[in-house]
N, C-alpha and C positions, 0 to 999 in steps of 0.2 A: 797571803793577804792579811793586812793589819787593819785596825780601825783608827780613825782620827775624828771622833765626833766633835762637833763645835756648837757653840751657843748661838742661836738666832735671836734677832731682835725684831720679831714680826710686828707689822703695823696693822692697824685697822680692826683688831679684834678685841675681845674682852681681856681683862686681867686673868691670867691662868697661872697655875703653879709653875714655878721655874723649871721643873723637870720636863714640861712639855715644850720648852723653848730649845731643847737639845735636838740638833739635826744629826741623824746617824749618817756616817760617812766611812766608806772603806777606802783604804789607800794601799799603794804598792809597798812591798816590804824591802825593796832595794834601797840602798843608801842614796840619799839626795834625789830620790824620785818622789814627786808630790802628786802623781796622778791619782785622782779621786773617782770613785763611783758612788753615786747616791742611790740607795734603795728607794723603792716607791714609798711615798708618804701621803697619807690623807690630810695631814696638817699643812704641809708645805708643797708648793707647786714649783718643782725644779729649784732654781736659784732666786726666785722672786721673793721679795721681802714681806709681802702681804700673805695672810693665811689663805689657803686654797678656797675655803668656803666664802671668804670675803670677795675674792675674785669672781667666783661662780655667781654669787648673788648680784654683785654690782654690774657685771656684764649682762646678766639676764635682764635686770631692770633697765640698763642702758639700751639694750636691743628692743625691748618691748615698748619702751618710751611712754610709760604712763605719764600723764601731764605733770604730776608732782615730782617726777624723777628725771629732770634734765641733767645734762653733764655737769652744769654748774651746781645743781642741788646735790648730785652724787658726790662731787669733789668736796663740797662743804661738809656733807654728812660724814665722809670718810677722812677728811683732813688731808687729801691728796690733790695733786694737780689734775686738771682736765686732760693734760697730755698723757698722764698715766692711764686714765680710763680709756682714752682714745687708743693707746697701745694695746690694752687688753682686748678691746673690741676688734681691732685689726688682727690680733693673734687668733682669736676664735673664728674670724671670718676667713682669713687667708692661710694661716699656717696650720692650725689644729686639724682641719678636715683632711690635710695631706699627711699628717703625722703617722708614725708607726702605731702609736697608741690607738688612734681613732680607726685606722685601717684594721687593726686587730679586733676591735669590738664592733665595727660597723655591721658585720654579718649577723650578729646576735641582737642588734637593736631594732626595734619595730620600725617599719618603713615610714611611719608617720613622723618620725624624728628626722627633720630635714637638715642636711649638711650646712646649707646656707643660713640656717637660723640657730646654729650652736652658740652657746650652750643652752639658750633659752628653750628650744624645742625639746631638748632632753629633760630639762628641769620640769617643764610643763607636763611631759609624759609621766614622770614620776609623781608629780603632785596629783594627777588624775587617778593613779592606780594604787597609791599608798595612803591610808587614812590620816596619818599625821604629817604635818609639814616637816617636823624634825626628822621623822623616819624617811620621808621622801628625799630630803637633802642628803642625809647620811648614805642612803642607798645609791644616790646619784654620784656622790663622792667616791664611794666604794667601787662603782663601775669604772669611773674615770681613772682611778688609781690602780686597781688590780685587774681590770678587764673581766671581772666576774659579776654577772647580773644577779640580783636577788629577787627581782620580780619575775614570776613564772611566765608572764605574758609578754616578755620582751620580744620574742621572735615573731 
């Protein structure tokens, strides 16, 4: 196994040090083989170009639909298309609840977190049980990335 890290050009987030734009990537050691395996990352969500936290927050706002956060408002705020936000919402509504990642952690997540309201219901759960917003988002990202909860009351 070799590594072939590459630089990402993530969208939607703050300016961060260049070292955080590197995506770790493992590759096959055989000649002419370009097969890659991406280790889990709290910064990046698979091959998507937006930061994971941006996707999490935008989809949560899009689901909960506070009046000031319509798809138009969110796309203007983020500088992305409505189509992108619609895809993210569809991903969390249709694909993520059936994913290996979610199936792996579903059993340790409190039953008040509803599959049909992901990721919003998960974010809401963390916001209720962790004193700081930053801590809640970080712990939620950690769970989604590693499958390990940090809130003792998850089950």
